Structure formats: C-alpha cells, structure tokens
C-alpha positions as CSV (number, residue, x, y, z in Angstrom):
1,M,45.8,32.3,-8.4
2,N,47.5,31.5,-5.0
3,N,51.2,30.9,-5.3
4,D,51.8,30.4,-1.5
5,R,53.5,27.1,-0.8
6,K,51.7,24.8,1.6
7,L,54.4,23.3,3.8
8,I,54.5,21.7,7.2
9,R,57.4,20.6,9.3
10,F,57.3,18.1,12.1
11,N,59.7,16.0,14.2
12,A,58.7,12.4,13.7
13,S,58.5,9.8,16.4
14,T,61.8,8.5,15.0
15,G,63.5,11.8,15.8
16,F,63.8,12.8,12.1
17,S,62.8,16.3,10.9
18,V,60.2,15.9,8.1
19,V,59.0,18.6,5.7
20,L,55.9,17.9,3.5
21,E,54.7,20.1,0.7
22,F,51.0,19.9,-0.5
23,G,49.1,21.0,-3.5
24,N,46.1,22.2,-1.5
25,I,45.1,23.5,1.9
26,E,42.7,20.7,2.7
27,E,45.2,17.9,2.4
28,K,47.8,19.9,4.4
29,K,45.3,20.4,7.2
30,D,44.4,16.7,7.2
31,Y,48.0,15.7,7.7
32,E,48.5,18.5,10.3
33,E,45.6,17.1,12.3
34,K,46.8,13.5,12.2
35,I,50.3,14.6,13.3
36,K,49.0,16.7,16.2
37,N,46.6,14.0,17.2
38,A,49.6,11.6,17.5
39,G,51.0,14.1,20.1
40,L,53.7,15.5,17.8
41,Q,54.4,19.2,17.2
42,C,53.7,20.4,13.7
43,E,54.2,23.8,12.2
44,T,53.3,25.5,9.0
45,I,56.4,27.0,7.3
46,A,56.4,29.7,4.6
47,D,59.2,28.3,2.5
48,F,61.7,25.5,2.2
49,N,64.8,25.2,0.0
50,L,66.5,21.8,-0.4
51,N,69.9,23.4,-0.7
52,M,69.6,25.9,2.2
53,D,67.2,24.5,4.8
54,Q,67.6,21.5,7.2
55,A,65.3,18.5,7.1
56,D,66.1,14.7,7.3
57,L,63.2,14.1,4.8
58,F,61.4,16.3,2.3
59,M,58.5,14.9,0.4
60,D,56.6,16.7,-2.3
61,M,53.1,15.4,-1.7
62,R,51.9,17.0,-4.9
63,S,53.6,14.1,-6.7
64,R,51.7,10.9,-7.0
65,E,54.9,8.9,-6.6
66,C,55.8,10.7,-3.3
67,R,52.2,10.2,-1.9
68,E,52.5,6.4,-2.7
69,Q,55.9,6.1,-1.0
70,F,55.2,8.2,2.1
71,D,53.1,6.5,4.8
72,L,52.4,9.0,7.6
73,E,51.7,6.1,10.0
74,D,55.4,5.1,9.8
75,W,56.4,8.5,11.0
76,I,53.9,9.2,13.8
C-alpha cells in the first residue's frame, strides 16, 4: 500500500496560495495539467501540515464535500 500523500501547490490567478490533496495520482495529474494549461505554476509537494505550513486555502479533495465546494475554474 502506498502511503505517500498526493499534494500540489499553486498560486491562483487571485494571488492566493492553494494546496490540494488527492486520493489518487490520476486525479492529481488531471488538476496539475489544467492548472499548468492556464499558465500558472504548479508543484508537487511531499507533505503539508495545516498548523506549520503556509497556504491561503487547503482543500482535501479526497472528501466529496470538498470536491463539491471547490471549482478549479474559479482559481485559474
């Protein structure tokens, strides 16, 4: 079983720093591609801690509720 976290960080068109966590590599890569195609820089990060790391928005895309609330088009 792979316990590596699947995280990306990007600076949205609004200037906010956004971190997204995914449950699988395919979904992570799909979002990365959309972000990069919008002309924004996107990076894979190894870990993220809400209490220690900096981000304006963190969304756990493994959660159905987070996926429903987060519209990538609003950020790119």
